[in-house]
C-alpha positions in Angstrom: -14.2 -66.9 -28.5 -10.6 -67.7 -29.0 -8.7 -71.0 -28.3 -7.6 -71.5 -24.6 -4.0 -71.4 -24.5 -1.4 -72.0 -21.8 1.2 -69.6 -19.1 3.4 -69.4 -17.0 2.9 -68.6 -13.3 4.5 -68.1 -10.0 3.5 -70.2 -7.0 3.5 -70.5 -4.1 3.9 -74.1 -3.3 3.7 -74.5 0.5 5.7 -71.4 2.7 8.6 -71.0 2.0 8.7 -72.7 -1.6 7.9 -71.5 -5.1 8.3 -72.3 -8.4 7.1 -71.3 -11.6 4.5 -73.6 -12.7 2.3 -74.2 -16.5 -0.4 -73.4 -16.0 -4.2 -73.8 -19.3 -5.5 -69.9 -19.9 -9.3 -70.1 -20.0 -10.6 -69.0 -23.3 -11.7 -65.4 -23.6 -15.0 -64.5 -23.8 -16.1 -61.7 -25.7 -16.7 -58.7 -22.8 -12.2 -60.3 -22.0 -8.9 -59.0 -23.0 -5.4 -61.1 -23.7 -2.5 -59.3 -21.2 1.2 -60.4 -21.8 2.3 -59.2 -18.7 5.9 -56.8 -19.3 6.5 -56.1 -15.6 5.0 -57.2 -12.1 5.5 -55.5 -8.6 6.5 -57.3 -5.2 4.3 -55.9 -2.2 7.0 -56.9 -0.1 5.5 -57.0 3.2 2.3 -58.9 2.7 3.8 -61.3 0.0 6.7 -62.0 2.5 4.0 -62.9 4.6 1.9 -64.5 2.2 5.4 -66.5 0.7 6.2 -67.3 4.7 2.1 -69.1 5.4 1.9 -66.1 8.3 -1.3 -65.4 7.2 -4.2 -66.0 9.5 -7.0 -68.9 8.4 -9.6 -66.1 9.9 -8.2 -63.6 7.6 -8.2 -66.2 4.7 -11.1 -64.5 2.4 -10.5 -61.2 3.7 -7.4 -61.4 2.0 -7.6 -63.1 -1.0 -6.1 -60.8 -4.2 -8.4 -60.2 -6.9 -7.5 -63.1 -9.2 -5.6 -65.1 -6.9 -5.6 -69.1 -7.8 -5.5 -71.5 -4.9 -5.8 -71.3 -0.9 -4.0 -70.2 2.0 -1.6 -70.8 3.0 -0.2 -73.0 -0.8 -0.6 -74.1 -3.8 -1.7 -70.5 -4.7 -0.7 -67.7 -7.0 -1.1 -64.1 -5.0 -0.1 -60.7 -6.4 -1.5 -57.5 -7.6 0.9 -55.2 -9.3 1.4 -56.6 -12.9 1.5 -54.2 -16.4 1.0 -55.4 -19.9 0.1 -55.2 -22.7 -4.1 -56.3 -24.2 -3.2 -58.6 -27.4 -6.4 -59.8 -27.6 -10.0 -57.4 -27.2 -13.4 -58.3 -28.9 -14.5 -55.8 -31.0 -17.2 -53.7 -28.6 -15.8 -55.2 -25.3 -13.1 -53.4 -24.5 -11.4 -52.4 -27.9 -10.3 -49.4 -27.6 -8.1 -51.3 -25.3 -6.1 -52.9 -27.9 -2.4 -52.7 -28.5 -2.5 -50.5 -25.1 0.1 -50.5 -22.0 -2.2 -51.4 -18.5 -2.2 -52.4 -14.8 -4.3 -55.2 -13.1 -4.7 -56.2 -9.6 -3.3 -60.1 -10.6 -0.5 -62.5 -10.0 2.7 -62.9 -11.3 1.9 -64.5 -14.7 3.7 -64.0 -18.0 -0.3 -63.8 -19.5 -3.9 -63.8 -18.2 -7.4 -63.4 -18.9 -9.8 -61.0 -17.2 -12.8 -58.8 -18.2 -12.0 -55.3 -20.2 -13.3 -53.5 -16.8 -10.2 -55.2 -14.5 -7.1 -52.9 -16.4 -6.9 -49.6 -16.2 -4.5 -48.4 -19.2 -1.6 -46.1 -18.2 -2.2 -42.5 -19.0 0.4 -40.9 -21.1 3.7 -40.0 -19.4 3.5 -42.9 -16.9 6.0 -45.5 -18.1 5.4 -49.2 -17.5 8.9 -49.7 -15.5 7.7 -47.2 -12.6 3.5 -48.3 -13.3 4.3 -51.5 -10.6 4.2 -48.5 -8.2 0.0 -48.6 -8.7 -1.2 -50.5 -6.0 1.2 -48.7 -3.7 0.3 -45.7 -4.7 -3.0 -46.6 -3.9 -2.8 -47.7 -0.4 -1.1 -44.6 0.3 -4.3 -42.7 -0.8 -6.5 -44.8 1.1 -3.9 -43.8 3.8 -3.9 -40.4 3.2 -8.0 -40.0 3.0 -8.0 -41.8 6.6 -5.4 -39.8 8.3 -6.5 -36.8 7.1 -4.3 -34.2 7.6 -4.0 -30.3 7.6 -2.1 -27.5 6.6 0.2 -27.0 8.9 0.7 -30.4 10.6 3.5 -32.0 11.9 3.9 -35.1 10.2 5.8 -38.6 11.4 6.1 -41.3 9.0 7.7 -44.6 11.0 8.9 -46.8 8.0 10.7 -45.5 5.2 9.1 -48.6 3.1 7.6 -48.0 0.2 3.7 -46.8 0.7 5.7 -44.7 4.4 8.0 -43.3 1.7 4.6 -42.8 -0.8 2.9 -40.8 1.9 5.4 -39.2 3.2 5.5 -37.6 -0.5 1.4 -36.9 -1.1 0.9 -35.7 2.3 4.3 -32.7 2.0 2.6 -31.3 -0.8 0.4 -29.5 1.8 0.7 -26.2 2.7 3.0 -25.7 6.0 3.1 -29.1 6.6 6.4 -30.5 8.6 6.8 -34.0 6.9 9.6 -36.8 8.2 10.3 -40.6 8.3 11.7 -41.9 10.3 13.2 -45.6 9.5 15.9 -47.3 11.4 17.8 -48.5 8.1 19.8 -45.2 6.9 19.9 -46.3 3.6 16.2 -45.0 3.3 17.5 -41.1 3.8 18.3 -41.1 0.0 14.8 -42.1 -1.6 13.5 -39.9 1.6 15.2 -36.9 0.0 14.8 -38.1 -3.8 10.8 -37.3 -2.7 11.2 -34.2 -1.0 10.3 -35.6 2.8 12.8 -35.0 5.7 14.3 -38.7 7.0 15.6 -38.9 10.7 16.5 -42.2 12.5 14.6 -41.1 15.7 11.8 -38.8 16.3 12.4 -36.1 16.8 10.1 -35.7 19.9 6.7 -36.4 21.7 5.2 -33.8 19.3 3.8 -34.6 16.0 -0.1 -33.9 14.9 -0.6 -37.1 12.8 1.6 -40.1 13.2 1.7 -42.8 10.3 2.7 -46.2 11.3 4.0 -47.9 8.0 6.8 -50.0 9.2 5.4 -53.6 9.4 7.2 -54.0 12.8 5.5 -53.9 16.1 8.0 -51.6 17.5 7.6 -49.2 15.1 4.2 -48.7 16.4 5.5 -48.5 19.6 7.6 -45.8 18.4 4.5 -44.2 17.0 2.7 -44.0 19.9 5.6 -42.4 21.8 6.1 -39.8 19.6 2.7 -38.5 19.0 1.4 -35.0 20.8 -1.8 -34.6 22.9 -4.9 -35.5 21.7 -3.0 -36.6 17.7 -4.4 -39.5 15.2 -2.1 -42.1 14.9 -2.9 -44.0 11.9 -1.7 -47.6 11.2 -0.9 -49.0 7.8 0.5 -52.0 8.6 -0.7 -56.0 9.0 1.2 -58.3 11.0 -0.4 -61.7 9.7 -0.9 -64.1 12.6 1.6 -61.8 14.4 0.4 -60.6 18.4 1.2 -56.9 18.8 1.6 -55.9 22.5 1.1 -51.8 23.1 2.1 -49.7 26.0 -1.3 -48.4 26.3 -1.1 -47.9 30.0 2.0 -45.0 30.1 0.7 -42.2 28.3 -1.7 -43.4 26.2 -4.5 -41.9 27.5 -2.9 -39.3 29.4 -2.1 -37.8 25.8 -5.9 -39.0 24.9 -4.3 -40.6 21.5 -6.7 -41.8 18.8 -5.8 -45.4 17.2 -7.0 -45.8 13.7 -6.5 -49.0 10.9 -6.6 -48.2 7.4 -6.7 -51.0 4.7 -6.5 -50.2 0.9 -9.6 -52.8 0.6 -12.4 -50.4 1.5 -12.8 -46.9 0.8 -12.9 -44.5 3.5 -16.8 -44.7 4.7 -16.7 -40.8 4.0 -15.3 -41.8 -0.1 -17.4 -44.3 -0.4 -20.8 -41.8 -1.6 -18.7 -40.9 -4.5 -15.0 -42.5 -5.1 -14.9 -46.6 -6.3 -12.1 -48.5 -6.2 -11.7 -48.0 -10.7 -11.5 -43.7 -9.6 -9.0 -44.4 -7.2 -7.2 -46.4 -9.1 -7.6 -44.0 -11.6 -6.3 -41.3 -9.5 -3.1 -43.5 -8.1 -1.7 -44.0 -12.0 -1.5 -40.4 -13.0 0.1 -39.3 -9.7 3.0 -41.8 -11.5 3.9 -39.5 -13.8 6.8 -38.2 -11.5 9.8 -39.5 -12.5 11.0 -39.7 -8.4 9.2 -41.9 -7.8 11.7 -43.9 -10.0 13.7 -44.1 -6.9 11.3 -46.6 -5.1 12.4 -49.2 -7.5 15.8 -50.5 -6.8 16.1 -54.3 -7.3 14.5 -55.9 -9.7 15.0 -59.3 -11.5 13.6 -62.0 -14.3 10.3 -63.7 -14.1 12.3 -67.3 -13.9 14.5 -66.3 -11.3 11.2 -65.2 -8.8 11.0 -67.8 -6.8 15.1 -67.5 -5.4 14.8 -63.8 -5.6 11.0 -63.4 -3.6 12.9 -66.4 -0.6 16.0 -64.3 -0.3 13.5 -61.1 0.3 11.0 -62.6 2.5 14.1 -64.2 4.8 16.5 -60.8 4.2 14.9 -57.4 2.7 17.9 -55.6 2.7 17.9 -52.5 1.5 15.1 -53.7 -0.9 12.1 -51.1 -1.2 9.9 -52.5 -4.8 11.9 -55.6 -6.5 10.9 -55.1 -10.3 9.9 -58.4 -11.9 10.6 -58.3 -15.6 9.1 -60.7 -18.1 10.8 -61.2 -21.8 9.9 -58.7 -24.2 9.7 -56.2 -21.8 11.5 -52.9 -23.0 12.6 -49.8 -20.3 10.2 -47.2 -22.7 
């Protein structure tokens, strides 16, 4: 068992206010590893809601991150996109991880101690700076499983953020599919093009076989319903925190016999649960990150010490930011 260490942690102290604080790490047990962080990523939609204190009390338990400390609305340490190097591991328990670069669902912190089973080594060909997208890819995989697109489908994704673009990137690999990402921000067109999907600022019509909504805005869900063809499925991948959403269910919703289905990464779809684990799904997500085209999704970066100000700006006016990557001391671009 190692001696206790100190770490620096990003904490939401109260809604709209964050700072970097000192925190003591527990002594590492034999089945645990010590990780020094290289990069973390900000999941813009969810972390903005947490930063602003918009998680409803009824969802405090459901929305806890795997290694969250503290409670909503704060003080708390929240996040789940961390990439680092294993600096300590006990012989016989995670010893094969020593010196490896790993991904972990951990908050923004410069070093941490976790069970060896909680980290996943990066596959060959996946660089550490890109690996911060692993949790987003995992979410997109779950959305695709819930949506179950088929060969030749006309698929519309409303919302050209990271998750929406990743869903489009995954689905367009299916033969014969016509995939279009719709977003009111025309700057998303370049990222969509780099990932091989069409882009539009308005839906081309009401003929989609499948619609995925990932804009995080209630207006986007209304657009998704309006763009769905008869008997189509609309998958809701956004989460609104404590906001209420009004939908036009009295217009053509019934006449077109639409189905609205939620997707949430915290649970495996029922059809997958008998064979898949969260670990297997994470390994799949990391393997998919070998594609360098995905670098287009990381278009902003800050140093760890600047994260409180960067998070404040991002939650108020995200602008064109897709994924904000956080760089820690000692990180390199390899």
